[in-house]
C-alpha positions as CSV (number, residue, x, y, z in Angstrom):
1,M,202.9,65.9,0.8
2,T,205.4,68.1,-1.1
3,D,207.7,65.1,-1.6
4,Q,204.6,63.2,-3.0
5,L,204.3,66.3,-5.3
6,R,207.7,65.8,-6.7
7,H,208.4,62.2,-6.5
8,G,205.6,59.9,-5.7
9,T,202.6,60.7,-7.7
10,R,202.1,61.6,-10.9
11,P,201.9,65.9,-11.3
12,D,198.7,66.2,-12.8
13,E,197.3,63.4,-11.0
14,A,198.3,65.1,-7.5
15,L,197.4,68.8,-9.0
16,A,193.8,67.4,-10.1
17,N,193.6,65.8,-6.0
18,V,194.3,69.3,-4.9
19,V,192.2,71.5,-7.1
20,H,189.4,68.5,-6.0
21,A,189.9,68.8,-2.7
22,L,189.8,72.7,-2.4
23,D,187.2,73.2,-5.4
24,Q,184.2,73.2,-2.6
25,A,186.0,75.3,0.0
26,A,188.0,78.0,-1.8
27,I,188.7,80.0,-5.1
28,V,190.9,78.1,-7.1
29,A,193.4,78.6,-10.3
30,T,196.1,77.2,-11.7
31,T,198.6,78.9,-14.1
32,D,201.6,77.8,-15.9
33,V,205.1,79.1,-15.2
34,T,204.4,82.1,-17.4
35,G,201.5,83.2,-15.5
36,K,198.7,82.1,-18.1
37,I,195.4,80.7,-16.4
38,T,195.1,76.7,-16.9
39,S,192.1,76.2,-15.0
40,V,189.7,77.9,-12.7
41,N,187.0,76.4,-10.3
42,D,183.4,77.7,-9.9
43,R,184.0,79.8,-7.2
44,F,186.5,81.8,-9.0
45,C,184.0,82.0,-11.9
46,A,181.3,83.3,-9.2
47,I,183.2,86.1,-7.3
48,S,185.0,87.5,-10.9
49,G,182.1,87.6,-13.3
50,Y,183.9,85.8,-16.0
51,S,183.4,82.6,-17.3
52,R,185.5,79.8,-17.9
53,E,186.2,80.2,-21.5
54,E,187.0,84.0,-20.8
55,L,189.6,83.4,-18.2
56,V,191.6,80.1,-19.3
57,G,194.3,81.4,-21.4
58,Q,194.6,84.6,-19.8
59,D,197.2,85.7,-17.0
60,H,195.7,87.7,-14.1
61,R,195.7,91.1,-15.2
62,V,192.0,90.5,-16.2
63,V,191.6,91.0,-12.5
64,N,194.1,93.2,-11.7
65,S,192.1,96.3,-9.9
66,G,195.3,98.4,-10.2
67,L,195.8,99.0,-6.2
68,H,198.8,97.4,-5.6
69,P,202.0,98.9,-6.8
70,P,204.6,97.2,-9.3
71,S,207.1,96.6,-6.2
72,F,204.2,94.3,-4.7
73,I,203.5,92.3,-7.9
74,R,207.3,91.7,-8.5
75,E,207.7,90.6,-4.7
76,L,204.8,87.9,-5.4
77,W,206.5,86.9,-8.6
78,Q,210.2,86.5,-7.1
79,T,208.8,84.3,-4.2
80,I,207.1,81.9,-6.3
81,A,209.6,81.7,-9.2
82,R,212.3,80.7,-6.7
83,G,209.9,77.8,-5.4
84,A,208.6,79.3,-2.1
85,I,205.1,80.1,-1.4
86,W,203.5,83.2,-0.8
87,R,200.7,84.5,1.1
88,G,199.4,88.1,1.2
89,E,196.0,89.8,0.5
90,I,194.9,91.2,-2.6
91,R,192.4,93.4,-4.1
92,N,191.0,92.2,-7.2
93,R,188.3,93.8,-9.9
94,A,185.5,92.0,-11.3
95,K,183.9,91.9,-14.6
96,D,181.6,94.4,-13.7
97,G,183.8,96.8,-12.3
98,S,183.2,96.2,-8.4
99,F,186.4,95.3,-6.5
100,Y,187.0,92.1,-4.5
101,W,189.0,91.2,-1.7
102,V,191.1,87.7,-1.5
103,D,193.4,85.9,1.0
104,T,195.4,84.6,-1.4
105,T,198.2,81.8,-1.1
106,I,199.9,80.6,-4.2
107,V,201.8,77.0,-3.9
108,P,204.3,76.7,-6.7
109,F,204.8,72.7,-8.0
110,L,208.3,72.0,-8.7
111,D,209.7,69.8,-11.4
112,E,212.7,66.6,-10.1
113,A,215.2,69.8,-10.5
114,G,213.4,71.7,-7.8
115,K,212.0,74.1,-10.5
116,P,208.4,75.5,-10.5
117,Y,206.1,74.2,-13.5
118,Q,202.9,75.2,-12.0
119,Y,201.1,77.2,-9.7
120,V,197.8,76.8,-7.7
121,A,196.4,79.7,-6.1
122,I,194.1,79.4,-3.1
123,R,191.8,82.3,-2.2
124,H,189.3,83.0,0.3
125,D,186.8,85.9,0.1
126,I,187.3,88.4,2.5
127,T,185.6,91.3,1.1
128,D,183.1,91.8,3.9
129,R,186.0,91.9,6.2
130,K,188.0,94.4,4.4
131,R,184.9,96.5,3.8
132,A,184.4,96.6,7.9
133,E,188.0,97.3,8.5
134,E,187.5,100.3,6.0
135,S,184.5,101.7,7.4
136,A,186.0,101.1,11.2
137,R,189.4,102.9,9.7
138,Q,187.3,106.0,8.6
139,L,185.2,106.0,11.4
140,A,188.5,106.2,13.8
141,A,189.4,108.7,11.6
142,L,186.3,111.0,11.4
143,V,186.2,110.3,15.6
144,E,190.0,111.3,15.8
145,S,189.8,114.6,13.6
146,S,186.3,115.4,15.0
147,H,185.9,118.9,16.9
148,D,183.2,117.5,18.8
149,A,184.2,115.7,22.2
150,I,183.4,111.9,21.5
151,V,183.5,109.6,24.5
152,G,182.9,106.0,24.9
153,L,181.5,105.1,28.7
154,D,181.0,101.5,30.0
155,L,177.7,101.2,32.1
156,A,179.1,102.4,35.3
157,G,180.2,106.1,33.7
158,V,183.9,105.4,33.3
159,V,185.6,106.6,30.2
160,V,186.9,103.6,28.1
161,T,187.8,105.7,25.1
162,A,188.4,109.7,24.1
163,N,189.2,111.5,21.2
164,P,191.7,114.4,21.3
165,A,188.9,117.0,21.4
166,A,187.4,115.3,24.4
167,V,190.7,115.6,25.7
168,W,191.2,119.6,24.5
169,M,187.3,120.1,26.0
170,F,188.1,118.5,29.6
171,R,191.3,120.2,29.7
172,L,192.9,117.1,31.0
173,G,195.4,114.8,29.6
174,P,194.8,111.2,28.0
175,D,195.7,109.4,30.7
176,Q,193.9,111.8,33.2
177,L,190.6,111.1,31.0
178,V,190.7,107.4,30.3
179,G,189.3,105.2,33.4
180,R,188.1,108.2,35.0
181,A,184.4,108.3,35.9
182,L,182.7,111.0,34.0
183,A,181.0,112.5,36.7
184,D,184.4,114.0,38.2
185,V,185.4,115.8,35.1
186,Y,181.9,116.6,33.2
187,A,179.2,117.2,36.2
188,A,180.9,117.8,39.7
189,D,178.6,120.4,40.1
190,R,175.2,118.3,38.5
191,P,176.3,114.6,39.6
192,G,171.9,113.8,39.1
193,E,172.0,115.0,35.6
194,L,174.5,112.5,34.2
195,Q,173.0,109.8,36.4
196,L,169.8,110.3,34.6
197,I,171.4,110.3,31.1
198,L,173.2,106.7,32.2
199,E,170.0,105.7,33.3
200,A,168.5,106.2,30.2
201,V,171.2,104.1,28.5
202,R,170.6,101.4,30.3
203,R,167.0,101.2,29.4
204,G,168.3,101.3,25.8
205,E,167.0,105.1,25.0
206,R,168.9,107.2,22.6
207,I,169.2,111.4,23.9
208,E,169.4,112.8,20.6
209,H,169.6,116.6,21.9
210,F,170.6,118.0,25.3
211,E,172.0,121.1,26.8
212,T,173.7,122.1,29.5
213,T,176.1,124.3,31.2
214,R,179.0,122.8,32.6
215,T,182.0,123.8,34.8
216,L,185.1,122.4,33.8
217,P,188.2,121.3,36.2
218,D,189.7,124.5,35.4
219,G,186.8,126.7,36.3
220,T,185.9,127.5,32.6
221,I,182.1,127.1,32.2
222,V,181.4,126.0,28.6
223,E,177.7,125.2,27.1
224,L,177.3,122.0,25.7
225,S,175.1,120.0,23.6
226,L,174.8,116.7,23.9
227,G,173.8,113.3,22.3
228,V,174.1,110.1,24.2
229,A,173.8,106.4,22.4
230,P,173.6,102.8,24.2
231,L,176.6,100.6,22.9
232,Y,176.2,96.8,22.2
233,D,178.7,94.1,21.9
234,E,179.2,91.6,19.4
235,G,176.1,89.5,21.1
236,G,173.9,92.1,21.0
237,R,174.3,92.7,24.8
238,L,174.2,96.4,26.2
239,S,178.1,97.2,26.8
240,G,178.1,101.0,27.5
241,A,177.2,104.3,25.8
242,S,178.8,106.6,23.4
243,L,178.9,110.5,24.4
244,V,179.2,113.3,21.9
245,A,179.4,117.3,23.4
246,R,179.7,120.0,21.4
247,D,180.7,123.1,22.6
248,V,177.9,125.7,21.8
249,S,179.6,128.3,23.8
250,A,180.4,130.6,21.0
251,A,177.0,130.2,19.4
252,K,175.2,131.2,22.6
253,H,177.0,134.2,22.8
254,A,176.7,135.1,19.4
255,Q,172.8,134.7,19.5
256,A,173.2,137.0,23.0
257,A,175.1,139.4,21.1
258,L,172.9,139.4,18.2
259,R,169.5,140.3,20.8
260,R,171.7,142.8,22.5
261,Q,172.5,144.5,19.1
262,E,168.6,144.5,18.5
263,S,168.1,145.5,21.8
264,L,170.4,148.7,21.4
265,A,168.8,149.4,18.1
266,Q,165.9,149.5,19.8
267,L,167.3,151.3,22.7
268,G,169.1,153.7,20.5
269,Q,165.8,155.2,18.9
270,M,164.0,155.5,22.4
271,A,167.7,157.8,23.3
272,A,167.4,159.7,20.1
273,V,163.6,160.3,21.2
274,V,164.6,161.2,24.7
275,A,167.3,163.4,23.5
276,H,165.2,165.6,21.2
277,E,161.8,165.4,23.7
278,V,163.6,165.9,27.1
279,K,167.1,167.3,26.7
280,N,166.4,170.8,24.6
281,P,163.2,171.5,27.0
282,L,165.5,170.7,30.2
283,A,167.9,173.1,29.1
284,G,165.8,175.8,28.6
285,I,164.2,175.2,32.2
286,R,167.9,175.1,33.6
287,G,168.7,178.4,31.9
288,A,165.6,179.9,33.3
289,L,166.0,178.4,37.1
290,E,169.9,180.1,36.7
291,I,168.2,183.1,36.2
292,I,165.6,183.2,39.2
293,A,168.3,181.9,41.6
294,D,170.9,184.5,40.7
295,G,168.1,187.0,41.7
296,L,167.5,185.4,45.2
297,P,169.2,186.0,48.4
298,A,172.3,183.5,48.4
299,D,171.3,182.0,51.8
300,S,167.5,181.8,51.3
301,E,165.5,178.9,51.2
302,E,164.0,179.5,47.7
303,R,167.8,179.9,46.2
304,G,168.5,176.1,48.0
305,V,165.5,174.4,46.3
306,A,166.4,175.8,43.0
307,G,169.8,174.9,43.2
308,E,168.5,171.1,43.9
309,I,166.2,171.4,41.2
310,I,169.0,172.3,38.6
311,A,171.3,169.5,40.3
312,R,168.3,167.1,39.3
313,I,168.3,168.4,35.8
314,D,171.9,167.9,35.7
315,A,171.5,164.1,37.1
316,L,168.7,163.6,34.1
317,D,170.9,165.3,31.7
318,A,173.8,163.3,32.5
319,M,171.5,160.1,32.2
320,V,170.3,161.0,28.5
321,Q,173.9,161.7,27.4
322,D,175.0,158.1,28.9
323,L,172.0,156.6,27.3
324,L,173.2,158.1,24.0
325,M,176.5,156.8,24.5
326,F,175.4,153.4,25.2
327,A,173.1,152.8,23.0
328,R,174.7,154.8,20.3
329,P,178.8,154.5,20.3
330,R,180.6,155.8,17.4
331,E,182.8,154.1,15.5
332,L,186.7,153.8,17.0
333,V,188.8,156.4,16.0
334,R,192.3,155.2,16.7
335,D,195.2,157.3,17.6
336,A,198.6,157.2,19.6
337,V,197.1,157.9,23.4
338,P,199.8,158.2,26.1
339,L,197.7,157.0,28.8
340,R,199.3,158.8,32.1
341,P,198.1,162.4,30.8
342,L,194.6,160.9,30.1
343,L,194.3,159.5,33.5
344,E,195.6,162.9,35.0
345,D,192.7,164.6,33.6
346,T,190.5,162.2,35.2
347,V,192.3,162.5,38.7
348,A,192.0,166.1,38.5
349,L,188.1,165.7,37.5
350,V,187.6,163.6,40.4
351,R,189.5,165.5,42.8
352,R,187.1,168.9,41.9
353,D,184.4,166.9,43.0
354,A,183.1,169.1,45.7
355,A,180.7,166.5,47.2
356,H,183.8,164.2,47.4
357,A,186.5,166.7,48.7
358,E,187.7,164.4,51.2
359,V,188.5,161.5,49.0
360,V,192.3,161.4,47.7
361,V,193.0,160.0,44.3
362,G,196.5,158.7,43.8
363,L,198.0,158.2,40.1
364,E,201.0,155.7,39.9
365,A,201.5,155.4,35.9
366,D,204.3,154.2,33.4
367,D,204.5,156.0,30.4
368,V,202.8,154.1,28.1
369,T,201.2,154.8,24.5
370,I,198.6,152.9,23.2
371,A,196.5,152.8,19.9
372,A,193.1,153.5,20.7
373,D,190.3,156.2,20.7
374,R,190.8,159.2,23.2
375,E,187.6,160.4,23.6
376,L,186.0,156.9,24.4
377,L,189.0,155.9,26.8
378,R,188.5,159.2,28.6
379,V,184.7,158.2,29.0
380,A,185.6,155.0,30.4
381,F,188.1,155.7,32.5
382,Q,186.0,158.7,34.1
383,N,182.9,156.3,34.7
384,V,185.6,154.0,36.4
385,V,187.0,156.6,38.6
386,I,184.0,158.7,39.6
387,N,182.0,155.5,40.2
388,A,185.0,154.3,42.9
389,S,184.5,158.1,44.4
390,Q,181.1,157.9,44.8
391,A,180.7,154.2,46.2
392,M,183.4,155.5,48.8
393,G,180.7,156.5,51.1
394,G,182.7,159.1,53.2
395,T,186.6,159.9,53.5
396,G,188.9,156.9,51.8
397,R,191.5,156.7,49.2
398,I,191.6,156.0,45.5
399,R,194.3,154.3,43.8
400,V,194.8,154.4,40.1
401,R,197.8,152.6,38.4
402,V,199.3,151.7,35.2
403,S,201.1,149.3,34.1
404,R,202.5,147.5,31.2
405,T,202.3,143.7,32.0
406,S,203.3,142.1,28.8
407,E,205.0,143.5,25.4
408,T,201.1,143.5,23.8
409,H,199.1,144.3,27.0
410,V,198.8,147.1,29.6
411,E,196.4,147.1,32.6
412,V,194.7,150.1,34.0
413,E,193.5,149.4,37.9
414,V,191.6,151.5,40.0
415,L,191.1,150.3,43.9
416,D,189.0,152.1,46.2
417,E,189.1,151.4,50.0
418,G,184.6,151.7,50.2
419,P,182.5,148.7,51.1
420,G,183.6,147.1,48.2
421,V,180.6,145.2,45.9
422,P,179.2,142.1,47.3
423,D,180.0,139.2,46.1
424,D,176.8,138.3,44.9
425,L,176.5,141.5,43.0
426,L,180.0,141.2,40.9
427,D,178.0,139.5,38.2
428,R,175.7,142.3,37.8
429,V,177.4,145.9,38.1
430,C,178.1,145.8,34.3
431,E,174.6,145.5,33.5
432,P,172.5,148.7,31.8
433,F,170.8,150.5,34.2
434,F,171.9,148.2,37.7
435,T,173.5,150.5,40.2
436,T,174.3,149.9,44.2
437,K,174.2,153.4,44.8
438,A,171.7,155.5,45.9
439,R,171.8,158.0,42.8
440,G,172.9,157.3,39.2
441,T,171.9,155.8,35.9
442,G,173.3,152.3,35.9
443,L,175.1,152.8,32.6
444,G,178.8,154.1,33.7
445,L,180.4,150.7,34.0
446,A,178.4,149.1,31.0
447,I,179.6,151.9,28.8
448,T,182.6,151.3,30.0
449,R,182.6,147.9,29.4
450,R,181.3,148.3,25.8
451,V,184.2,150.7,25.3
452,V,186.7,148.1,26.6
453,D,185.2,145.5,24.3
454,L,185.6,147.6,21.0
455,H,189.5,148.1,22.2
456,R,189.3,144.4,22.1
457,G,190.3,144.8,25.8
458,E,189.1,143.0,28.9
459,L,187.6,144.4,32.2
460,R,187.5,142.4,35.3
461,I,185.8,143.7,38.6
462,G,186.7,142.0,42.0
463,R,187.5,142.8,45.4
464,H,190.9,143.4,46.7
465,D,193.1,142.4,49.5
466,A,191.8,145.5,51.9
467,G,188.5,144.9,51.2
468,G,187.4,147.5,48.9
469,T,186.4,147.2,45.0
470,R,188.9,146.5,42.1
471,V,188.2,147.3,38.9
472,A,191.1,146.2,36.0
473,I,191.0,147.3,32.0
474,R,193.7,145.4,30.2
475,L,193.9,146.8,26.7
476,P,196.1,145.8,23.5
477,V,198.6,148.2,23.1
478,R,198.7,148.0,19.6
479,G,194.8,147.8,19.2
């Protein structure tokens, strides 16, 4: 064909034959050696929006979109100028300002000396394909950058694709997630739930909003909001599902915290009323009973009864104090607080408790000073150690240990030899007004938790190796 164009057929006649053959199937234009347009077919006019008269005599800058850099255009001209065919994809601008893409082949026609004297450009409209590719790239970028976990599943529930957020959320590497049944990593504790979701997908149904609580492979418990949609292949056949999971744990916790704050505000108002209406009269009653008791024989039954009433009044007064502390804690007043002397005072207080005289309290403390509120920490430590003492139920030993766990944190441990808190109650012991003792306000550990939270610390309660209760308070050194 090339030899014919060079030698066997007149160039103009050969060019006309080529243009006629391609005119029905492609966008065709010819240019002279300087790049001036010499002819265009109807398809060129239709896609560009220009008439033939507006195009002939112009060069291709009339449809230049400005997308391609000068180096791109330079390489194109260098290729065809040396008589080689150039192929590539070009974005052009139509007369109305819209853009279109063409898959382009530019063929140089050569004279007897092998020099180009004319070029024919054969183009095919690929605008739809390029738009689809761009949409796919944008979608892929959104999926990759999304903070939501996005997982592609087949109809058996096996993970086919997973974005980085899914890999992070499920605490697994990409090679551990893709190719694995989602039930193994997402719903091991509730396999029936995922099965119901997949059955809905097989029926072609969408699930717009579904909330659930999941235990991840590393033991983390998360609150998730799910959206699930069926996926179809090019033939319209159901092929799988896309699952979008959003971790709403922080939002749920924030809502719960807001509800707690609202409850505490109401509780604070009640506490103020109680303190005013109950605490002051109780102080007068207690004083009167002390006067009466002082006038009674030391070994009389009446003095014993008066002493018991006074003890009950003291317990009620302590409850009011705890209620005020829990409901209306003051703002932090940070200071440099050496922990050892603060805990020595707490240990001495428990040792003086006549009701628990046989309980031995030992202190092992490093010399650690932290930035904290001294008085609030005193209340927190006293609550924990006194709680341990009261839970002993007889003789035994309590160990209080302070250690620097890192450059940034210190830990205070209180371990007792009592019966320990039953496993099914460990999650409840810090609930306000919940207590495992016959007497108690149920606010001591709740107050301790609030104090620890205010200091951006962590409170953990469990059982230690000897079977008793272990309370660990982890606090930042610098506040």
